[in-house]
A tleap script that builds the chain and sets N, CA, C and O, in Angstrom:
source leaprc.protein.ff14SB
mol = sequence {
  NMET PHE ALA VAL ILE THR LEU LEU PHE VAL
  ALA VAL THR GLU SER ILE ALA CYS GLY GLU
  GLN ARG CYS GLY VAL ARG GLY PRO SER TYR
  TYR SER GLN HIE GLN ARG ILE VAL GLY GLY
  GLU GLN ALA GLY ARG LEU GLU PHE PRO TRP
  GLN ILE SER LEU ARG ARG VAL ILE PRO VAL
  VAL ASN GLN ASP ARG GLY HIE ALA CYS GLY
  GLY SER ILE ILE ASN SER ARG TYR VAL LEU
  THR ALA ALA HIE CYS VAL THR GLY LEU LEU
  THR PHE PRO SER ASP PHE THR VAL VAL VAL
  GLY GLU GLU ASP ILE THR LYS LYS ASP ASP
  THR CASP
}
set mol.1.N position { -28.527 46.526 95.224 }
set mol.1.CA position { -28.143 44.719 94.764 }
set mol.1.C position { -28.187 45.432 93.157 }
set mol.1.O position { -27.309 45.265 92.312 }
set mol.2.N position { -29.472 46.285 92.974 }
set mol.2.CA position { -30.133 46.365 91.941 }
set mol.2.C position { -28.420 46.762 91.185 }
set mol.2.O position { -27.501 46.066 90.753 }
set mol.3.N position { -28.584 47.783 91.287 }
set mol.3.CA position { -26.867 48.468 91.159 }
set mol.3.C position { -26.576 47.735 90.845 }
set mol.3.O position { -27.041 47.448 89.742 }
set mol.4.N position { -25.687 46.857 91.385 }
set mol.4.CA position { -24.271 46.589 91.615 }
set mol.4.C position { -24.436 45.206 90.104 }
set mol.4.O position { -23.432 44.666 89.641 }
set mol.5.N position { -25.484 44.978 89.732 }
set mol.5.CA position { -25.894 43.415 88.518 }
set mol.5.C position { -25.888 44.534 87.386 }
set mol.5.O position { -25.175 44.279 86.415 }
set mol.6.N position { -26.838 46.176 87.373 }
set mol.6.CA position { -26.532 46.796 86.427 }
set mol.6.C position { -25.255 47.199 85.833 }
set mol.6.O position { -24.875 47.191 84.662 }
set mol.7.N position { -24.701 47.545 86.895 }
set mol.7.CA position { -23.106 47.673 86.474 }
set mol.7.C position { -22.229 46.845 85.892 }
set mol.7.O position { -21.485 47.333 85.042 }
set mol.8.N position { -22.129 45.540 86.186 }
set mol.8.CA position { -21.373 43.772 86.251 }
set mol.8.C position { -22.477 44.117 84.755 }
set mol.8.O position { -21.816 44.822 83.994 }
set mol.9.N position { -23.688 43.874 84.241 }
set mol.9.CA position { -24.285 43.834 83.156 }
set mol.9.C position { -23.512 44.566 81.895 }
set mol.9.O position { -23.065 44.077 80.858 }
set mol.10.N position { -23.526 46.035 82.417 }
set mol.10.CA position { -22.634 46.967 81.382 }
set mol.10.C position { -21.254 46.491 81.482 }
set mol.10.O position { -20.957 46.199 80.324 }
set mol.11.N position { -20.472 46.307 82.071 }
set mol.11.CA position { -19.160 45.952 82.042 }
set mol.11.C position { -19.023 44.589 80.890 }
set mol.11.O position { -18.529 44.529 79.764 }
set mol.12.N position { -19.654 43.647 81.693 }
set mol.12.CA position { -20.315 42.677 80.734 }
set mol.12.C position { -19.914 42.668 78.722 }
set mol.12.O position { -19.118 42.146 77.942 }
set mol.13.N position { -21.310 43.803 78.707 }
set mol.13.CA position { -21.923 44.045 77.771 }
set mol.13.C position { -20.810 44.844 76.937 }
set mol.13.O position { -20.727 44.770 75.711 }
set mol.14.N position { -20.207 45.394 77.515 }
set mol.14.CA position { -18.996 46.418 77.015 }
set mol.14.C position { -17.793 45.511 76.863 }
set mol.14.O position { -17.389 45.958 75.789 }
set mol.15.N position { -17.207 44.858 77.077 }
set mol.15.CA position { -16.163 44.144 77.063 }
set mol.15.C position { -16.425 42.576 75.525 }
set mol.15.O position { -15.637 42.196 74.659 }
set mol.16.N position { -17.466 42.240 75.766 }
set mol.16.CA position { -18.308 41.754 74.418 }
set mol.16.C position { -18.162 42.628 73.545 }
set mol.16.O position { -17.309 42.537 72.663 }
set mol.17.N position { -19.070 43.721 73.677 }
set mol.17.CA position { -18.359 44.676 72.083 }
set mol.17.C position { -17.187 45.010 71.820 }
set mol.17.O position { -16.962 45.249 70.634 }
set mol.18.N position { -16.406 45.102 72.495 }
set mol.18.CA position { -15.279 45.366 72.281 }
set mol.18.C position { -14.377 44.255 71.965 }
set mol.18.O position { -13.246 44.454 71.523 }
set mol.19.N position { -15.015 42.713 72.253 }
set mol.19.CA position { -13.966 41.727 71.462 }
set mol.19.C position { -12.941 41.641 71.129 }
set mol.19.O position { -11.926 42.084 71.666 }
set mol.20.N position { -13.130 40.684 69.596 }
set mol.20.CA position { -11.998 40.988 68.889 }
set mol.20.C position { -11.423 42.472 68.237 }
set mol.20.O position { -10.679 42.570 67.262 }
set mol.21.N position { -11.783 43.195 68.764 }
set mol.21.CA position { -12.214 45.019 67.559 }
set mol.21.C position { -10.539 45.233 69.056 }
set mol.21.O position { -10.249 44.922 70.211 }
set mol.22.N position { -10.086 45.839 68.052 }
set mol.22.CA position { -8.853 47.276 69.173 }
set mol.22.C position { -9.500 48.377 69.044 }
set mol.22.O position { -9.502 49.190 68.120 }
set mol.23.N position { -10.345 48.345 70.552 }
set mol.23.CA position { -11.016 49.566 71.045 }
set mol.23.C position { -9.621 50.705 70.834 }
set mol.23.O position { -8.453 50.325 70.912 }
set mol.24.N position { -9.943 51.829 70.618 }
set mol.24.CA position { -9.779 52.952 71.046 }
set mol.24.C position { -8.022 52.975 70.061 }
set mol.24.O position { -7.223 53.870 70.337 }
set mol.25.N position { -7.796 52.298 69.379 }
set mol.25.CA position { -6.763 52.454 68.025 }
set mol.25.C position { -7.372 52.722 66.882 }
set mol.25.O position { -8.525 52.350 66.664 }
set mol.26.N position { -6.574 53.476 65.935 }
set mol.26.CA position { -7.603 53.971 64.400 }
set mol.26.C position { -6.957 53.286 63.768 }
set mol.26.O position { -5.801 52.884 63.904 }
set mol.27.N position { -7.947 53.077 62.799 }
set mol.27.CA position { -8.272 52.030 61.980 }
set mol.27.C position { -7.004 52.548 60.883 }
set mol.27.O position { -6.233 53.453 61.205 }
set mol.28.N position { -6.907 51.758 59.409 }
set mol.28.CA position { -6.430 51.954 58.742 }
set mol.28.C position { -6.550 53.143 57.744 }
set mol.28.O position { -5.626 53.586 57.061 }
set mol.29.N position { -7.396 53.436 57.759 }
set mol.29.CA position { -7.606 54.878 57.359 }
set mol.29.C position { -7.364 56.163 57.589 }
set mol.29.O position { -7.633 57.232 57.040 }
set mol.30.N position { -6.548 55.650 58.933 }
set mol.30.CA position { -5.802 56.921 59.742 }
set mol.30.C position { -4.396 57.074 59.027 }
set mol.30.O position { -3.974 58.196 58.747 }
set mol.31.N position { -3.641 55.867 58.723 }
set mol.31.CA position { -2.380 55.663 58.344 }
set mol.31.C position { -2.521 56.884 56.530 }
set mol.31.O position { -3.540 57.193 55.911 }
set mol.32.N position { -1.402 57.161 56.308 }
set mol.32.CA position { -0.836 57.752 54.955 }
set mol.32.C position { -1.169 56.239 54.140 }
set mol.32.O position { -0.934 55.077 54.471 }
set mol.33.N position { -1.888 56.894 52.808 }
set mol.33.CA position { -1.399 55.986 51.746 }
set mol.33.C position { -0.393 55.519 51.539 }
set mol.33.O position { -0.399 54.307 51.325 }
set mol.34.N position { 0.746 56.150 51.511 }
set mol.34.CA position { 1.591 56.481 51.090 }
set mol.34.C position { 2.819 55.712 51.785 }
set mol.34.O position { 4.030 55.746 51.567 }
set mol.35.N position { 1.978 54.958 52.768 }
set mol.35.CA position { 3.464 53.993 53.454 }
set mol.35.C position { 3.686 52.634 52.792 }
set mol.35.O position { 2.627 52.051 52.558 }
set mol.36.N position { 4.713 52.030 52.457 }
set mol.36.CA position { 5.408 50.596 52.235 }
set mol.36.C position { 4.954 49.688 52.296 }
set mol.36.O position { 4.144 49.748 53.221 }
set mol.37.N position { 4.947 48.545 51.749 }
set mol.37.CA position { 3.890 47.505 52.647 }
set mol.37.C position { 5.472 46.715 53.192 }
set mol.37.O position { 6.503 46.317 52.650 }
set mol.38.N position { 4.967 46.784 54.426 }
set mol.38.CA position { 5.843 45.791 55.301 }
set mol.38.C position { 6.137 44.142 55.395 }
set mol.38.O position { 5.153 43.429 55.197 }
set mol.39.N position { 6.767 43.815 55.536 }
set mol.39.CA position { 6.748 42.221 55.359 }
set mol.39.C position { 6.733 41.420 54.172 }
set mol.39.O position { 6.855 40.196 54.138 }
set mol.40.N position { 6.561 42.257 53.121 }
set mol.40.CA position { 5.981 41.571 51.585 }
set mol.40.C position { 7.479 41.110 50.956 }
set mol.40.O position { 8.569 41.244 51.511 }
set mol.41.N position { 7.237 40.600 49.797 }
set mol.41.CA position { 8.693 40.112 48.994 }
set mol.41.C position { 8.175 40.718 47.938 }
set mol.41.O position { 7.114 41.330 47.816 }
set mol.42.N position { 9.329 40.410 46.917 }
set mol.42.CA position { 9.723 40.931 45.546 }
set mol.42.C position { 9.321 39.637 44.785 }
set mol.42.O position { 9.768 38.490 44.765 }
set mol.43.N position { 8.138 40.384 44.073 }
set mol.43.CA position { 7.654 39.782 42.939 }
set mol.43.C position { 8.954 39.132 41.857 }
set mol.43.O position { 10.098 39.585 41.839 }
set mol.44.N position { 8.501 38.085 41.075 }
set mol.44.CA position { 8.710 37.608 39.670 }
set mol.44.C position { 8.885 38.141 38.876 }
set mol.44.O position { 7.812 38.673 38.593 }
set mol.45.N position { 9.843 38.513 37.978 }
set mol.45.CA position { 9.289 38.657 36.397 }
set mol.45.C position { 8.596 38.616 36.147 }
set mol.45.O position { 8.258 37.432 36.152 }
set mol.46.N position { 7.378 39.612 35.593 }
set mol.46.CA position { 6.143 38.947 34.768 }
set mol.46.C position { 5.172 37.481 35.674 }
set mol.46.O position { 4.439 36.624 35.181 }
set mol.47.N position { 5.609 37.730 37.201 }
set mol.47.CA position { 4.894 36.858 37.924 }
set mol.47.C position { 3.580 37.157 37.867 }
set mol.47.O position { 2.848 36.170 37.921 }
set mol.48.N position { 2.871 38.557 37.743 }
set mol.48.CA position { 1.866 39.036 38.055 }
set mol.48.C position { 1.234 40.034 36.597 }
set mol.48.O position { 0.761 41.169 36.668 }
set mol.49.N position { 1.447 39.048 35.128 }
set mol.49.CA position { 0.978 39.925 34.191 }
set mol.49.C position { -0.686 40.618 33.959 }
set mol.49.O position { -1.159 41.486 33.226 }
set mol.50.N position { -1.051 39.992 34.684 }
set mol.50.CA position { -2.918 40.925 34.591 }
set mol.50.C position { -2.615 42.423 35.544 }
set mol.50.O position { -3.472 43.305 35.479 }
set mol.51.N position { -1.427 42.633 36.371 }
set mol.51.CA position { -1.240 43.594 36.772 }
set mol.51.C position { -1.023 44.949 36.260 }
set mol.51.O position { -0.232 44.959 35.318 }
set mol.52.N position { -1.610 46.402 36.685 }
set mol.52.CA position { -1.463 47.213 35.557 }
set mol.52.C position { -1.063 48.591 36.363 }
set mol.52.O position { -1.298 48.416 37.559 }
set mol.53.N position { -0.680 49.543 36.173 }
set mol.53.CA position { -0.144 50.852 36.676 }
set mol.53.C position { -1.054 51.679 35.872 }
set mol.53.O position { -1.164 51.810 34.653 }
set mol.54.N position { -1.610 52.146 36.756 }
set mol.54.CA position { -2.649 53.203 36.515 }
set mol.54.C position { -1.914 54.543 36.343 }
set mol.54.O position { -1.431 54.778 37.451 }
set mol.55.N position { -1.555 55.656 35.394 }
set mol.55.CA position { -1.060 56.848 35.307 }
set mol.55.C position { -2.137 57.076 35.142 }
set mol.55.O position { -3.092 56.428 34.716 }
set mol.56.N position { -1.851 59.033 35.853 }
set mol.56.CA position { -2.982 60.144 35.557 }
set mol.56.C position { -1.959 60.836 34.563 }
set mol.56.O position { -0.749 60.845 34.785 }
set mol.57.N position { -2.541 61.409 33.456 }
set mol.57.CA position { -1.757 62.243 32.669 }
set mol.57.C position { -2.499 64.046 32.480 }
set mol.57.O position { -3.674 64.356 32.676 }
set mol.58.N position { -1.705 64.689 32.182 }
set mol.58.CA position { -2.323 65.858 31.737 }
set mol.58.C position { -2.593 66.114 30.768 }
set mol.58.O position { -1.670 66.128 29.954 }
set mol.59.N position { -3.629 66.375 30.403 }
set mol.59.CA position { -4.403 65.951 29.115 }
set mol.59.C position { -3.868 67.307 27.888 }
set mol.59.O position { -3.524 67.182 26.713 }
set mol.60.N position { -3.964 68.336 28.597 }
set mol.60.CA position { -3.653 69.640 27.970 }
set mol.60.C position { -1.770 69.281 27.048 }
set mol.60.O position { -1.553 69.427 25.845 }
set mol.61.N position { -0.969 68.920 27.877 }
set mol.61.CA position { 0.687 68.543 27.453 }
set mol.61.C position { 0.784 67.095 27.450 }
set mol.61.O position { 1.850 66.479 27.476 }
set mol.62.N position { -0.207 66.652 27.421 }
set mol.62.CA position { 0.250 65.006 27.581 }
set mol.62.C position { 1.107 64.742 28.671 }
set mol.62.O position { 1.578 63.687 28.246 }
set mol.63.N position { 1.590 64.894 29.623 }
set mol.63.CA position { 2.351 65.373 30.197 }
set mol.63.C position { 2.149 63.735 31.426 }
set mol.63.O position { 1.383 63.930 32.369 }
set mol.64.N position { 2.612 62.730 31.371 }
set mol.64.CA position { 2.379 61.631 32.618 }
set mol.64.C position { 2.692 62.247 34.349 }
set mol.64.O position { 3.692 62.803 34.803 }
set mol.65.N position { 1.624 61.940 34.890 }
set mol.65.CA position { 2.361 62.039 36.438 }
set mol.65.C position { 2.719 61.118 37.272 }
set mol.65.O position { 2.906 61.194 38.486 }
set mol.66.N position { 2.803 60.275 36.585 }
set mol.66.CA position { 3.410 59.025 37.457 }
set mol.66.C position { 2.435 58.132 37.875 }
set mol.66.O position { 1.308 58.451 37.494 }
set mol.67.N position { 2.487 57.334 38.393 }
set mol.67.CA position { 1.882 56.392 38.714 }
set mol.67.C position { 0.694 56.834 40.257 }
set mol.67.O position { 0.964 57.441 41.293 }
set mol.68.N position { -0.637 56.200 39.772 }
set mol.68.CA position { -1.325 56.631 40.239 }
set mol.68.C position { -2.146 55.542 41.292 }
set mol.68.O position { -2.633 55.970 42.339 }
set mol.69.N position { -2.241 54.209 40.939 }
set mol.69.CA position { -3.310 53.446 41.457 }
set mol.69.C position { -2.747 51.922 41.320 }
set mol.69.O position { -1.582 52.170 41.631 }
set mol.70.N position { -2.754 51.059 41.167 }
set mol.70.CA position { -3.071 49.931 40.419 }
set mol.70.C position { -3.769 48.689 40.451 }
set mol.70.O position { -3.842 48.087 41.522 }
set mol.71.N position { -4.269 48.244 39.461 }
set mol.71.CA position { -5.126 47.679 38.843 }
set mol.71.C position { -4.662 46.434 37.974 }
set mol.71.O position { -3.572 46.330 37.411 }
set mol.72.N position { -6.318 44.958 37.971 }
set mol.72.CA position { -6.354 44.068 37.132 }
set mol.72.C position { -6.758 44.308 35.787 }
set mol.72.O position { -7.580 45.213 35.639 }
set mol.73.N position { -6.332 43.649 34.691 }
set mol.73.CA position { -7.005 43.146 33.618 }
set mol.73.C position { -7.671 42.450 33.415 }
set mol.73.O position { -7.257 41.290 33.418 }
set mol.74.N position { -8.876 42.656 33.162 }
set mol.74.CA position { -10.193 42.109 32.982 }
set mol.74.C position { -10.190 41.464 31.454 }
set mol.74.O position { -9.619 40.399 31.216 }
set mol.75.N position { -10.710 42.032 30.709 }
set mol.75.CA position { -10.236 41.820 29.246 }
set mol.75.C position { -9.507 42.486 28.296 }
set mol.75.O position { -8.650 43.245 28.748 }
set mol.76.N position { -9.608 42.411 27.108 }
set mol.76.CA position { -8.843 43.274 25.998 }
set mol.76.C position { -9.320 44.731 26.073 }
set mol.76.O position { -8.702 45.527 25.367 }
set mol.77.N position { -10.714 45.376 27.111 }
set mol.77.CA position { -10.953 46.594 26.890 }
set mol.77.C position { -11.166 47.010 27.920 }
set mol.77.O position { -11.506 48.190 28.005 }
set mol.78.N position { -11.053 46.240 29.044 }
set mol.78.CA position { -11.272 46.945 30.594 }
set mol.78.C position { -10.168 46.264 31.379 }
set mol.78.O position { -9.637 45.185 31.116 }
set mol.79.N position { -9.849 47.298 32.655 }
set mol.79.CA position { -9.396 47.292 33.681 }
set mol.79.C position { -9.925 47.823 34.876 }
set mol.79.O position { -10.475 48.900 35.105 }
set mol.80.N position { -9.575 46.586 35.796 }
set mol.80.CA position { -10.277 47.072 37.542 }
set mol.80.C position { -9.368 47.332 38.321 }
set mol.80.O position { -8.404 46.629 38.623 }
set mol.81.N position { -9.799 48.932 38.874 }
set mol.81.CA position { -9.414 49.268 40.011 }
set mol.81.C position { -9.694 50.073 40.880 }
set mol.81.O position { -10.923 50.129 40.820 }
set mol.82.N position { -9.339 50.791 41.714 }
set mol.82.CA position { -10.109 51.313 43.169 }
set mol.82.C position { -10.979 52.389 42.522 }
set mol.82.O position { -10.620 52.998 41.514 }
set mol.83.N position { -12.506 52.659 43.346 }
set mol.83.CA position { -13.063 53.877 42.964 }
set mol.83.C position { -12.457 55.268 43.074 }
set mol.83.O position { -12.455 56.240 42.319 }
set mol.84.N position { -11.786 54.952 44.644 }
set mol.84.CA position { -11.181 56.128 44.825 }
set mol.84.C position { -9.749 56.936 44.153 }
set mol.84.O position { -9.316 58.053 44.433 }
set mol.85.N position { -9.275 56.033 43.282 }
set mol.85.CA position { -8.591 56.613 42.221 }
set mol.85.C position { -8.587 57.250 40.805 }
set mol.85.O position { -7.781 57.721 40.002 }
set mol.86.N position { -10.489 56.912 40.982 }
set mol.86.CA position { -11.034 57.307 39.311 }
set mol.86.C position { -12.174 58.586 39.458 }
set mol.86.O position { -12.842 58.988 38.506 }
set mol.87.N position { -12.258 59.170 40.927 }
set mol.87.CA position { -13.480 59.285 41.161 }
set mol.87.C position { -13.015 61.005 41.473 }
set mol.87.O position { -12.034 61.062 42.213 }
set mol.88.N position { -13.519 62.288 41.062 }
set mol.88.CA position { -13.072 63.727 41.132 }
set mol.88.C position { -14.506 63.881 40.304 }
set mol.88.O position { -15.338 63.105 39.836 }
set mol.89.N position { -14.328 65.293 40.387 }
set mol.89.CA position { -15.427 66.504 39.825 }
set mol.89.C position { -14.634 66.351 38.010 }
set mol.89.O position { -15.148 65.663 37.128 }
set mol.90.N position { -13.741 66.914 37.887 }
set mol.90.CA position { -13.168 66.861 36.917 }
set mol.90.C position { -12.091 65.972 36.207 }
set mol.90.O position { -11.126 66.402 35.575 }
set mol.91.N position { -12.497 64.342 36.469 }
set mol.91.CA position { -11.850 63.300 36.199 }
set mol.91.C position { -12.759 62.052 34.579 }
set mol.91.O position { -13.740 61.310 34.515 }
set mol.92.N position { -11.823 62.440 33.747 }
set mol.92.CA position { -12.087 61.504 32.150 }
set mol.92.C position { -11.108 60.630 32.279 }
set mol.92.O position { -9.961 60.654 32.724 }
set mol.93.N position { -12.021 59.613 31.644 }
set mol.93.CA position { -10.945 58.659 31.420 }
set mol.93.C position { -9.641 59.348 30.117 }
set mol.93.O position { -8.611 58.727 29.854 }
set mol.94.N position { -9.807 59.957 29.825 }
set mol.94.CA position { -8.843 60.329 28.995 }
set mol.94.C position { -7.593 61.649 29.855 }
set mol.94.O position { -6.664 62.341 29.436 }
set mol.95.N position { -8.326 61.417 31.345 }
set mol.95.CA position { -7.151 61.653 32.022 }
set mol.95.C position { -5.973 60.739 32.684 }
set mol.95.O position { -4.970 61.023 33.338 }
set mol.96.N position { -6.466 59.680 32.285 }
set mol.96.CA position { -5.749 57.931 32.796 }
set mol.96.C position { -4.667 57.155 31.377 }
set mol.96.O position { -4.948 57.045 30.184 }
set mol.97.N position { -3.920 56.904 31.822 }
set mol.97.CA position { -2.937 55.655 30.816 }
set mol.97.C position { -2.744 54.345 31.489 }
set mol.97.O position { -2.218 54.330 32.602 }
set mol.98.N position { -3.101 53.308 30.946 }
set mol.98.CA position { -2.551 52.080 31.686 }
set mol.98.C position { -1.466 51.826 31.046 }
set mol.98.O position { -1.304 52.069 29.851 }
set mol.99.N position { -0.462 51.206 31.953 }
set mol.99.CA position { 0.602 50.658 31.569 }
set mol.99.C position { 1.188 48.986 32.420 }
set mol.99.O position { 1.606 48.653 33.529 }
set mol.100.N position { 0.936 48.429 31.309 }
set mol.100.CA position { 1.401 46.755 31.221 }
set mol.100.C position { 2.702 46.255 30.965 }
set mol.100.O position { 3.353 46.398 29.930 }
set mol.101.N position { 3.020 45.660 31.993 }
set mol.101.CA position { 4.566 44.811 31.949 }
set mol.101.C position { 5.811 45.674 33.035 }
set mol.101.O position { 6.861 45.333 33.581 }
set mol.102.N position { 5.164 46.677 32.974 }
set mol.102.CA position { 6.273 47.454 34.126 }
set mol.102.C position { 6.742 46.965 36.004 }
set mol.102.O position { 6.122 46.925 37.067 }
set mol.103.N position { 7.964 46.712 35.621 }
set mol.103.CA position { 8.546 45.885 36.850 }
set mol.103.C position { 8.928 46.832 38.191 }
set mol.103.O position { 9.013 46.446 39.356 }
set mol.104.N position { 9.106 48.009 37.736 }
set mol.104.CA position { 9.644 48.834 38.652 }
set mol.104.C position { 8.977 50.511 38.791 }
set mol.104.O position { 9.655 51.428 38.329 }
set mol.105.N position { 7.883 50.757 39.326 }
set mol.105.CA position { 7.051 51.878 38.824 }
set mol.105.C position { 8.158 53.201 39.502 }
set mol.105.O position { 7.862 54.381 39.317 }
set mol.106.N position { 8.870 52.976 39.941 }
set mol.106.CA position { 9.683 54.608 40.407 }
set mol.106.C position { 10.376 54.813 39.193 }
set mol.106.O position { 10.683 55.982 38.955 }
set mol.107.N position { 10.759 53.771 38.201 }
set mol.107.CA position { 11.803 54.384 36.929 }
set mol.107.C position { 11.360 54.955 36.275 }
set mol.107.O position { 10.189 54.751 35.956 }
set mol.108.N position { 12.231 56.139 35.660 }
set mol.108.CA position { 11.483 56.942 35.072 }
set mol.108.C position { 11.770 56.589 33.601 }
set mol.108.O position { 11.373 57.422 32.786 }
set mol.109.N position { 12.451 55.393 33.078 }
set mol.109.CA position { 12.726 55.450 31.888 }
set mol.109.C position { 11.642 54.576 31.253 }
set mol.109.O position { 10.583 54.471 31.871 }
set mol.110.N position { 11.856 53.644 29.549 }
set mol.110.CA position { 10.897 52.692 29.143 }
set mol.110.C position { 11.760 51.604 29.258 }
set mol.110.O position { 11.741 51.234 28.085 }
set mol.111.N position { 12.391 50.943 29.742 }
set mol.111.CA position { 13.114 49.636 29.584 }
set mol.111.C position { 12.702 48.842 30.055 }
set mol.111.O position { 13.473 47.890 30.182 }
set mol.112.N position { 11.196 48.650 30.656 }
set mol.112.CA position { 10.728 47.551 31.097 }
set mol.112.C position { 9.419 46.721 30.083 }
set mol.112.O position { 8.929 45.656 30.459 }
savepdb mol mol.pdb
quit
């Protein structure tokens, strides 16, 4: 009888522990960072004027490597972005440039 009660207790506590979680399913960190947004909608022109494109630059030749991360304008001197965008052994502020008003980050020209 003790074994049955113990087994029942373990089964109930395990089901409660899994409750809202999706046990056995990999979390979002498993998926590639380069996946596109699903179910989103196109933003209107200048709808989010505080949004920036943080771009990595190769300092020696001043060559733009393209969009690295997004961010938000905090004030005239600072932008806020995710820590993983700017960490690294050889990362300096001069390695980045901030672009505002870009409507399509896939374009290579300066028409926006």
